[in-house]
DRENMARLO-755528 format. One record per residue (C-alpha): residue number from 0; x, y, z; residue in three letters. Coordinates in nm, 2 decimals. Example, Ala and Ser with C-alpha at 12.3 -4.5 7.8 and 13.67 -1.06 7.14 Angstrom:
+-----+--------+--------+--------+--------+
| num |      X |      Y |      Z | residu |
+-----+--------+--------+--------+--------+
|   0 |   1.23 |  -0.45 |   0.78 |    ala |
|   1 |   1.37 |  -0.11 |   0.71 |    ser |
+-----+--------+--------+--------+--------+
This chain:
+-----+--------+--------+--------+--------+
| num |      X |      Y |      Z | residu |
+-----+--------+--------+--------+--------+
|   0 |  19.17 |  28.36 |  19.00 |    unk |
|   1 |  19.38 |  28.74 |  19.04 |    unk |
|   2 |  19.40 |  29.00 |  18.75 |    unk |
|   3 |  19.71 |  28.88 |  18.57 |    unk |
|   4 |  19.60 |  28.54 |  18.58 |    unk |
|   5 |  19.26 |  28.55 |  18.42 |    unk |
|   6 |  19.37 |  28.81 |  18.16 |    unk |
|   7 |  19.68 |  28.55 |  18.03 |    unk |
|   8 |  19.43 |  28.25 |  18.04 |    unk |
|   9 |  19.21 |  28.49 |  17.82 |    unk |
|  10 |  19.51 |  28.54 |  17.66 |    unk |
|  11 |  19.58 |  28.19 |  17.61 |    unk |
|  12 |  19.24 |  28.10 |  17.48 |    unk |
|  13 |  19.18 |  27.94 |  17.81 |    unk |
|  14 |  18.80 |  28.03 |  17.99 |    unk |
|  15 |  18.92 |  28.24 |  18.30 |    unk |
|  16 |  18.70 |  28.22 |  18.65 |    unk |
|  17 |  18.56 |  28.59 |  18.48 |    unk |
|  18 |  18.59 |  28.80 |  18.19 |    unk |
|  19 |  18.91 |  29.03 |  18.25 |    unk |
|  20 |  18.81 |  29.41 |  18.21 |    unk |
|  21 |  19.05 |  29.67 |  18.06 |    unk |
|  22 |  19.05 |  30.05 |  17.88 |    unk |
|  23 |  19.28 |  30.17 |  17.60 |    unk |
|  24 |  19.25 |  30.44 |  17.81 |    unk |
|  25 |  18.99 |  30.63 |  18.09 |    unk |
|  26 |  19.01 |  31.00 |  17.95 |    unk |
|  27 |  19.01 |  31.29 |  18.27 |    unk |
|  28 |  18.63 |  31.38 |  18.29 |    unk |
|  29 |  18.56 |  31.04 |  18.40 |    unk |
|  30 |  18.85 |  31.02 |  18.61 |    unk |
|  31 |  18.77 |  31.38 |  18.75 |    unk |
|  32 |  18.44 |  31.24 |  18.85 |    unk |
|  33 |  18.56 |  30.92 |  18.97 |    unk |
|  34 |  18.83 |  31.07 |  19.22 |    unk |
|  35 |  18.64 |  31.33 |  19.28 |    unk |
|  36 |  18.91 |  31.65 |  19.19 |    unk |
|  37 |  19.06 |  31.79 |  18.89 |    unk |
|  38 |  19.32 |  31.57 |  18.71 |    unk |
|  39 |  19.56 |  31.60 |  18.44 |    unk |
|  40 |  19.55 |  31.18 |  18.37 |    unk |
|  41 |  19.43 |  31.24 |  17.99 |    unk |
|  42 |  19.37 |  31.58 |  17.99 |    unk |
|  43 |  19.56 |  31.61 |  17.64 |    unk |
|  44 |  19.50 |  31.97 |  17.63 |    unk |
|  45 |  19.54 |  32.04 |  17.95 |    unk |
|  46 |  19.91 |  31.89 |  18.00 |    unk |
|  47 |  20.03 |  32.03 |  17.72 |    unk |
|  48 |  19.93 |  32.38 |  17.80 |    unk |
|  49 |  20.05 |  32.32 |  18.14 |    unk |
|  50 |  20.42 |  32.21 |  17.99 |    unk |
|  51 |  20.39 |  32.50 |  17.73 |    unk |
|  52 |  20.35 |  32.66 |  18.09 |    unk |
|  53 |  20.68 |  32.50 |  18.24 |    unk |
|  54 |  20.46 |  32.32 |  18.48 |    unk |
|  55 |  20.60 |  31.92 |  18.42 |    unk |
|  56 |  20.66 |  31.88 |  18.75 |    unk |
|  57 |  20.30 |  31.90 |  18.86 |    unk |
|  58 |  20.20 |  31.76 |  18.56 |    unk |
|  59 |  20.39 |  31.44 |  18.66 |    unk |
|  60 |  20.30 |  31.43 |  19.03 |    unk |
|  61 |  19.93 |  31.40 |  18.91 |    unk |
|  62 |  19.98 |  31.19 |  18.65 |    unk |
|  63 |  20.12 |  30.93 |  18.90 |    unk |
|  64 |  19.88 |  31.01 |  19.18 |    unk |
|  65 |  19.58 |  30.95 |  18.96 |    unk |
|  66 |  19.68 |  30.68 |  18.80 |    unk |
|  67 |  19.75 |  30.47 |  19.09 |    unk |
|  68 |  19.39 |  30.56 |  19.21 |    unk |
|  69 |  19.22 |  30.47 |  18.98 |    unk |
|  70 |  19.40 |  30.15 |  18.91 |    unk |
|  71 |  19.28 |  30.10 |  19.32 |    unk |
|  72 |  18.90 |  30.20 |  19.22 |    unk |
|  73 |  18.82 |  30.08 |  18.90 |    unk |
|  74 |  18.78 |  29.71 |  18.83 |    unk |
|  75 |  19.07 |  29.68 |  18.57 |    unk |
|  76 |  19.24 |  29.37 |  18.49 |    unk |
|  77 |  19.50 |  29.50 |  18.29 |    unk |
|  78 |  19.69 |  29.85 |  18.39 |    unk |
|  79 |  19.84 |  30.08 |  18.15 |    unk |
|  80 |  20.12 |  30.32 |  18.37 |    unk |
|  81 |  20.16 |  30.67 |  18.19 |    unk |
|  82 |  20.51 |  30.75 |  18.03 |    unk |
|  83 |  20.57 |  31.08 |  18.21 |    unk |
|  84 |  20.66 |  31.36 |  17.93 |    unk |
|  85 |  20.99 |  31.50 |  17.92 |    unk |
|  86 |  21.16 |  31.73 |  18.11 |    unk |
|  87 |  21.22 |  31.95 |  17.82 |    unk |
|  88 |  20.89 |  32.02 |  17.63 |    unk |
|  89 |  21.06 |  32.19 |  17.34 |    unk |
|  90 |  20.95 |  32.45 |  17.12 |    unk |
|  91 |  20.69 |  32.71 |  17.29 |    unk |
|  92 |  20.42 |  32.81 |  16.98 |    unk |
|  93 |  20.30 |  33.14 |  16.95 |    unk |
|  94 |  19.89 |  33.15 |  17.08 |    unk |
|  95 |  19.72 |  33.33 |  16.77 |    unk |
|  96 |  19.36 |  33.39 |  16.94 |    unk |
|  97 |  19.18 |  33.14 |  17.21 |    unk |
|  98 |  19.17 |  32.87 |  17.00 |    unk |
|  99 |  19.50 |  32.86 |  16.76 |    unk |
| 100 |  19.85 |  32.84 |  16.82 |    unk |
| 101 |  20.15 |  32.86 |  16.55 |    unk |
| 102 |  20.51 |  32.72 |  16.57 |    unk |
| 103 |  20.82 |  32.90 |  16.42 |    unk |
| 104 |  20.81 |  32.67 |  16.11 |    unk |
| 105 |  20.43 |  32.78 |  16.03 |    unk |
| 106 |  20.28 |  32.46 |  16.22 |    unk |
| 107 |  19.95 |  32.58 |  16.35 |    unk |
| 108 |  19.74 |  32.41 |  16.58 |    unk |
| 109 |  19.37 |  32.43 |  16.71 |    unk |
| 110 |  19.20 |  32.38 |  16.99 |    unk |
| 111 |  18.90 |  32.10 |  16.96 |    unk |
| 112 |  18.73 |  32.15 |  17.31 |    unk |
| 113 |  18.52 |  31.80 |  17.15 |    unk |
| 114 |  18.84 |  31.57 |  17.20 |    unk |
| 115 |  19.00 |  31.80 |  17.41 |    unk |
| 116 |  19.32 |  31.80 |  17.24 |    unk |
| 117 |  19.55 |  32.03 |  17.01 |    unk |
| 118 |  19.57 |  31.93 |  16.59 |    unk |
| 119 |  19.79 |  32.03 |  16.34 |    unk |
| 120 |  19.52 |  32.21 |  16.11 |    unk |
| 121 |  19.82 |  32.37 |  15.87 |    unk |
| 122 |  20.17 |  32.17 |  15.79 |    unk |
| 123 |  20.36 |  32.42 |  15.53 |    unk |
| 124 |  20.44 |  32.26 |  15.21 |    unk |
| 125 |  20.85 |  32.12 |  15.29 |    unk |
| 126 |  20.99 |  31.77 |  15.26 |    unk |
| 127 |  20.93 |  31.58 |  15.65 |    unk |
| 128 |  21.10 |  31.27 |  15.56 |    unk |
| 129 |  21.33 |  31.17 |  15.80 |    unk |
| 130 |  21.72 |  31.30 |  15.72 |    unk |
| 131 |  22.00 |  31.01 |  15.70 |    unk |
| 132 |  22.12 |  31.17 |  16.04 |    unk |
| 133 |  21.77 |  31.12 |  16.23 |    unk |
| 134 |  21.77 |  30.77 |  16.09 |    unk |
| 135 |  22.09 |  30.68 |  16.27 |    unk |
| 136 |  21.98 |  30.81 |  16.55 |    unk |
| 137 |  21.65 |  30.63 |  16.53 |    unk |
| 138 |  21.89 |  30.31 |  16.44 |    unk |
| 139 |  22.08 |  30.38 |  16.82 |    unk |
| 140 |  21.74 |  30.36 |  16.99 |    unk |
| 141 |  21.60 |  30.61 |  17.20 |    unk |
| 142 |  21.74 |  30.70 |  17.57 |    unk |
| 143 |  21.46 |  30.75 |  17.80 |    unk |
| 144 |  21.55 |  31.03 |  18.12 |    unk |
| 145 |  21.50 |  30.79 |  18.45 |    unk |
| 146 |  21.20 |  31.02 |  18.52 |    unk |
| 147 |  21.03 |  30.94 |  18.25 |    unk |
| 148 |  21.00 |  30.63 |  18.40 |    unk |
| 149 |  20.89 |  30.62 |  18.72 |    unk |
| 150 |  20.50 |  30.55 |  18.70 |    unk |
| 151 |  20.67 |  30.18 |  18.56 |    unk |
| 152 |  20.82 |  30.14 |  18.79 |    unk |
| 153 |  20.58 |  30.25 |  19.04 |    unk |
| 154 |  20.28 |  30.01 |  18.92 |    unk |
| 155 |  20.53 |  29.71 |  18.87 |    unk |
| 156 |  20.60 |  29.76 |  19.25 |    unk |
| 157 |  20.26 |  29.78 |  19.39 |    unk |
| 158 |  20.04 |  29.58 |  19.11 |    unk |
| 159 |  20.31 |  29.34 |  18.94 |    unk |
| 160 |  20.20 |  29.02 |  19.10 |    unk |
| 161 |  19.83 |  29.06 |  19.08 |    unk |
| 162 |  19.76 |  29.27 |  18.74 |    unk |
| 163 |  19.84 |  29.24 |  18.43 |    unk |
| 164 |  20.13 |  29.56 |  18.35 |    unk |
| 165 |  20.08 |  29.69 |  17.95 |    unk |
| 166 |  20.34 |  29.95 |  17.86 |    unk |
| 167 |  20.27 |  30.19 |  17.61 |    unk |
| 168 |  20.62 |  30.37 |  17.59 |    unk |
| 169 |  20.76 |  30.17 |  17.30 |    unk |
| 170 |  20.83 |  30.23 |  16.97 |    unk |
| 171 |  20.58 |  30.06 |  16.69 |    unk |
| 172 |  20.79 |  30.09 |  16.39 |    unk |
| 173 |  20.55 |  30.05 |  16.17 |    unk |
| 174 |  20.38 |  30.30 |  15.92 |    unk |
| 175 |  20.48 |  30.64 |  16.05 |    unk |
| 176 |  20.29 |  30.92 |  15.88 |    unk |
| 177 |  20.55 |  31.20 |  15.87 |    unk |
| 178 |  20.39 |  31.55 |  15.85 |    unk |
| 179 |  20.04 |  31.44 |  15.92 |    unk |
| 180 |  19.80 |  31.26 |  15.76 |    unk |
| 181 |  19.80 |  31.39 |  15.39 |    unk |
| 182 |  20.16 |  31.43 |  15.35 |    unk |
| 183 |  20.19 |  31.14 |  15.52 |    unk |
| 184 |  20.06 |  30.87 |  15.33 |    unk |
| 185 |  20.15 |  31.07 |  15.01 |    unk |
| 186 |  20.48 |  30.92 |  15.08 |    unk |
| 187 |  20.38 |  30.59 |  15.11 |    unk |
| 188 |  20.33 |  30.63 |  14.70 |    unk |
| 189 |  20.60 |  30.92 |  14.60 |    unk |
| 190 |  20.92 |  30.78 |  14.83 |    unk |
| 191 |  20.84 |  30.42 |  14.98 |    unk |
| 192 |  21.20 |  30.37 |  15.00 |    unk |
| 193 |  21.21 |  30.58 |  15.24 |    unk |
| 194 |  20.94 |  30.49 |  15.40 |    unk |
| 195 |  21.09 |  30.15 |  15.45 |    unk |
| 196 |  21.42 |  30.32 |  15.54 |    unk |
| 197 |  21.31 |  30.45 |  15.84 |    unk |
| 198 |  21.12 |  30.16 |  15.94 |    unk |
| 199 |  21.42 |  29.97 |  15.93 |    unk |
| 200 |  21.58 |  30.21 |  16.16 |    unk |
| 201 |  21.31 |  30.27 |  16.40 |    unk |
| 202 |  21.28 |  29.88 |  16.40 |    unk |
| 203 |  21.69 |  29.79 |  16.52 |    unk |
| 204 |  21.68 |  30.08 |  16.76 |    unk |
| 205 |  21.33 |  29.94 |  16.92 |    unk |
| 206 |  21.46 |  29.63 |  16.94 |    unk |
| 207 |  21.81 |  29.76 |  17.15 |    unk |
| 208 |  21.55 |  29.85 |  17.42 |    unk |
| 209 |  21.23 |  29.55 |  17.42 |    unk |
| 210 |  21.41 |  29.35 |  17.69 |    unk |
| 211 |  21.42 |  29.70 |  17.93 |    unk |
| 212 |  21.10 |  29.65 |  17.96 |    unk |
| 213 |  21.05 |  29.28 |  18.06 |    unk |
| 214 |  21.35 |  29.34 |  18.32 |    unk |
| 215 |  21.17 |  29.65 |  18.45 |    unk |
| 216 |  20.86 |  29.41 |  18.54 |    unk |
| 217 |  20.58 |  29.46 |  18.19 |    unk |
| 218 |  20.40 |  29.19 |  18.08 |    unk |
| 219 |  20.27 |  29.30 |  17.75 |    unk |
| 220 |  20.36 |  29.62 |  17.53 |    unk |
| 221 |  20.00 |  29.82 |  17.38 |    unk |
| 222 |  20.06 |  29.99 |  17.06 |    unk |
| 223 |  19.80 |  30.26 |  16.88 |    unk |
| 224 |  19.87 |  30.37 |  16.54 |    unk |
| 225 |  19.54 |  30.31 |  16.33 |    unk |
| 226 |  19.57 |  30.13 |  15.98 |    unk |
| 227 |  19.22 |  30.25 |  15.88 |    unk |
| 228 |  18.93 |  30.47 |  15.80 |    unk |
| 229 |  18.58 |  30.41 |  15.89 |    unk |
| 230 |  18.59 |  30.28 |  15.52 |    unk |
| 231 |  18.89 |  30.07 |  15.52 |    unk |
| 232 |  19.26 |  30.08 |  15.55 |    unk |
| 233 |  19.43 |  30.41 |  15.47 |    unk |
| 234 |  19.68 |  30.14 |  15.23 |    unk |
| 235 |  19.56 |  29.90 |  14.98 |    unk |
| 236 |  19.65 |  29.51 |  15.14 |    unk |
| 237 |  19.93 |  29.47 |  14.86 |    unk |
| 238 |  20.08 |  29.83 |  15.00 |    unk |
| 239 |  20.02 |  29.72 |  15.34 |    unk |
| 240 |  20.18 |  29.37 |  15.31 |    unk |
| 241 |  20.51 |  29.55 |  15.16 |    unk |
| 242 |  20.52 |  29.85 |  15.35 |    unk |
| 243 |  20.41 |  29.80 |  15.66 |    unk |
| 244 |  20.36 |  29.43 |  15.75 |    unk |
| 245 |  20.70 |  29.32 |  15.74 |    unk |
| 246 |  20.81 |  29.63 |  16.04 |    unk |
| 247 |  20.51 |  29.52 |  16.24 |    unk |
| 248 |  20.61 |  29.16 |  16.26 |    unk |
| 249 |  20.95 |  29.21 |  16.34 |    unk |
| 250 |  20.83 |  29.43 |  16.60 |    unk |
| 251 |  20.63 |  29.16 |  16.78 |    unk |
| 252 |  20.85 |  28.90 |  16.71 |    unk |
| 253 |  21.13 |  29.08 |  16.92 |    unk |
| 254 |  20.93 |  29.19 |  17.20 |    unk |
| 255 |  20.80 |  28.82 |  17.19 |    unk |
| 256 |  21.14 |  28.69 |  17.25 |    unk |
| 257 |  21.19 |  28.95 |  17.55 |    unk |
| 258 |  20.94 |  28.76 |  17.72 |    unk |
| 259 |  20.64 |  29.00 |  17.64 |    unk |
| 260 |  20.29 |  28.99 |  17.45 |    unk |
| 261 |  20.20 |  29.28 |  17.22 |    unk |
| 262 |  19.85 |  29.41 |  17.26 |    unk |
| 263 |  19.70 |  29.64 |  16.94 |    unk |
| 264 |  19.47 |  29.93 |  16.92 |    unk |
| 265 |  19.38 |  30.01 |  16.59 |    unk |
| 266 |  19.07 |  30.21 |  16.51 |    unk |
| 267 |  18.83 |  30.20 |  16.20 |    unk |
| 268 |  18.69 |  29.91 |  15.97 |    unk |
| 269 |  19.04 |  29.68 |  15.96 |    unk |
| 270 |  18.85 |  29.32 |  15.79 |    unk |
| 271 |  19.05 |  29.39 |  15.51 |    unk |
| 272 |  19.37 |  29.34 |  15.71 |    unk |
| 273 |  19.24 |  29.10 |  15.97 |    unk |
| 274 |  19.43 |  28.80 |  15.81 |    unk |
| 275 |  19.79 |  29.00 |  15.83 |    unk |
| 276 |  19.70 |  29.10 |  16.22 |    unk |
| 277 |  19.76 |  28.68 |  16.24 |    unk |
| 278 |  20.04 |  28.68 |  16.01 |    unk |
| 279 |  20.21 |  28.94 |  16.22 |    unk |
| 280 |  20.15 |  28.82 |  16.54 |    unk |
| 281 |  19.96 |  29.06 |  16.76 |    unk |
| 282 |  19.81 |  28.85 |  17.06 |    unk |
| 283 |  19.54 |  29.12 |  17.15 |    unk |
| 284 |  19.31 |  29.32 |  16.87 |    unk |
| 285 |  19.14 |  29.62 |  17.09 |    unk |
| 286 |  18.92 |  29.87 |  16.93 |    unk |
| 287 |  18.73 |  29.70 |  16.78 |    unk |
| 288 |  18.49 |  29.99 |  16.63 |    unk |
| 289 |  18.16 |  29.87 |  16.58 |    unk |
| 290 |  18.05 |  30.27 |  16.37 |    unk |
| 291 |  18.33 |  30.09 |  16.12 |    unk |
| 292 |  18.10 |  29.81 |  16.08 |    unk |
| 293 |  18.29 |  29.57 |  16.31 |    unk |
| 294 |  18.07 |  29.26 |  16.45 |    unk |
| 295 |  18.22 |  29.07 |  16.78 |    unk |
| 296 |  18.04 |  28.80 |  16.68 |    unk |
| 297 |  18.18 |  28.75 |  16.35 |    unk |
| 298 |  18.53 |  28.85 |  16.45 |    unk |
| 299 |  18.51 |  28.56 |  16.70 |    unk |
| 300 |  18.36 |  28.34 |  16.45 |    unk |
| 301 |  18.61 |  28.42 |  16.18 |    unk |
| 302 |  18.98 |  28.43 |  16.37 |    unk |
| 303 |  18.86 |  28.13 |  16.63 |    unk |
| 304 |  19.18 |  28.12 |  16.84 |    unk |
| 305 |  19.43 |  28.34 |  16.66 |    unk |
| 306 |  19.36 |  28.65 |  16.78 |    unk |
| 307 |  19.20 |  28.77 |  17.08 |    unk |
| 308 |  18.92 |  29.05 |  17.08 |    unk |
| 309 |  18.89 |  29.31 |  17.37 |    unk |
| 310 |  18.60 |  29.55 |  17.34 |    unk |
| 311 |  18.19 |  29.54 |  17.29 |    unk |
| 312 |  18.05 |  29.87 |  17.41 |    unk |
| 313 |  18.02 |  30.11 |  17.14 |    unk |
| 314 |  18.18 |  30.44 |  17.24 |    unk |
| 315 |  17.93 |  30.63 |  17.10 |    unk |
| 316 |  17.66 |  30.46 |  17.35 |    unk |
| 317 |  17.90 |  30.59 |  17.62 |    unk |
| 318 |  17.88 |  30.95 |  17.49 |    unk |
| 319 |  17.57 |  31.01 |  17.31 |    unk |
| 320 |  17.35 |  30.67 |  17.41 |    unk |
| 321 |  17.15 |  30.61 |  17.73 |    unk |
| 322 |  17.23 |  30.32 |  17.97 |    unk |
| 323 |  16.94 |  30.09 |  17.80 |    unk |
| 324 |  17.20 |  30.13 |  17.50 |    unk |
| 325 |  17.50 |  30.05 |  17.71 |    unk |
| 326 |  17.31 |  29.73 |  17.86 |    unk |
| 327 |  17.25 |  29.61 |  17.52 |    unk |
| 328 |  17.63 |  29.65 |  17.45 |    unk |
| 329 |  17.71 |  29.48 |  17.75 |    unk |
| 330 |  17.51 |  29.17 |  17.71 |    unk |
| 331 |  17.58 |  29.12 |  17.31 |    unk |
| 332 |  17.89 |  29.13 |  17.40 |    unk |
| 333 |  18.00 |  28.88 |  17.72 |    unk |
| 334 |  17.76 |  28.64 |  17.50 |    unk |
| 335 |  17.95 |  28.63 |  17.20 |    unk |
| 336 |  18.31 |  28.68 |  17.31 |    unk |
| 337 |  18.29 |  28.49 |  17.62 |    unk |
| 338 |  18.30 |  28.15 |  17.50 |    unk |
| 339 |  18.60 |  27.99 |  17.47 |    unk |
| 340 |  18.82 |  28.26 |  17.64 |    unk |
| 341 |  19.05 |  28.49 |  17.40 |    unk |
| 342 |  18.82 |  28.78 |  17.51 |    unk |
| 343 |  18.84 |  29.08 |  17.74 |    unk |
| 344 |  18.58 |  29.34 |  17.80 |    unk |
| 345 |  18.65 |  29.67 |  17.74 |    unk |
| 346 |  18.49 |  29.99 |  17.53 |    unk |
| 347 |  18.51 |  30.00 |  17.12 |    unk |
| 348 |  18.82 |  30.29 |  17.20 |    unk |
| 349 |  18.79 |  30.42 |  17.57 |    unk |
| 350 |  18.59 |  30.59 |  17.79 |    unk |
| 351 |  18.62 |  30.86 |  17.57 |    unk |
| 352 |  18.63 |  31.27 |  17.65 |    unk |
| 353 |  18.21 |  31.32 |  17.66 |    unk |
| 354 |  18.13 |  31.00 |  17.84 |    unk |
| 355 |  17.81 |  31.01 |  18.01 |    unk |
| 356 |  17.94 |  30.93 |  18.40 |    unk |
| 357 |  17.58 |  30.77 |  18.46 |    unk |
| 358 |  17.63 |  30.51 |  18.10 |    unk |
| 359 |  18.00 |  30.42 |  18.23 |    unk |
| 360 |  17.85 |  30.31 |  18.57 |    unk |
| 361 |  17.56 |  30.09 |  18.39 |    unk |
| 362 |  17.86 |  29.96 |  18.16 |    unk |
| 363 |  18.02 |  29.87 |  18.47 |    unk |
| 364 |  17.72 |  29.74 |  18.69 |    unk |
| 365 |  17.60 |  29.48 |  18.41 |    unk |
| 366 |  17.97 |  29.41 |  18.30 |    unk |
| 367 |  18.00 |  29.27 |  18.68 |    unk |
| 368 |  17.65 |  29.10 |  18.68 |    unk |
| 369 |  17.72 |  28.89 |  18.32 |    unk |
| 370 |  18.14 |  28.89 |  18.36 |    unk |
| 371 |  18.16 |  28.52 |  18.54 |    unk |
| 372 |  18.19 |  28.19 |  18.29 |    unk |
+-----+--------+--------+--------+--------+
């Protein structure tokens, strides 16, 4: 079997020749060790700073070159080409100090070395819900600049016959959080009607572009909106069924109608939402977060052949554990994930910033030794 056939078998709950391997992402510090050079690939803060400085072409060239080289060097069965940044970087915020930036509207960004990313730490008071005009634009569908899709075209041309290509440049249109987490969640209580109106418009717009990704050669789409904290869902199961499930299902149905699968990345403790995940129709659930109380053996037993699973090695062990911790994770995941198919190997989130290179190498070594059926 090649990689494409291997993933297809796993998603159809058939046992392939070997367990397929994929990652939601491999962050820049591991990529730099792997390639032996600096990269913008999954370098969130580096990309943002470069775009603010007008170096978009440099960023795009690195993303294309380095993502292709990673795909050639790492034994990934699932490949995720990057959506390239737009030509216009938008407003460039004012630098306040070494780690702080501020936009004209008062939003404040802080840089975190731990995540290598910028986070909005202050949202000024205001109404962040979309206007009628914004809803109309959303319903019309997004028009991507041609240059933003170059990586997808190149990946399909180079790897499309042999590997599963998943595309993250689609609108999930479910559970938007306007004005950040605190503001965004409050709107589900204070103005659920507007949330529904936005999701309706977003679904309508996204349905216009779903066939394009299939025509370009994508095998699946990958969505990454989280629905839960470590302690449980952001919304009660009842609110989730009213305000999220109908739109998530509509999006999945549209993607399926275009001939693609849906791979769902979702951190946190999603146990109370598992039945909803099945009802929505996701083909695969990635980011099985062990530190949030999820256990791949229990999930495999509970879900059976209704939802494929993708994960197994705790990010926390890759970052702060020992190679022996990683080895135990690999063995446990493959022991319980392999039987009957329906399983893709990977981390519980991604090969995240701060991963010890020796731990990732141990993970790959042990996986190779145990992945065959």
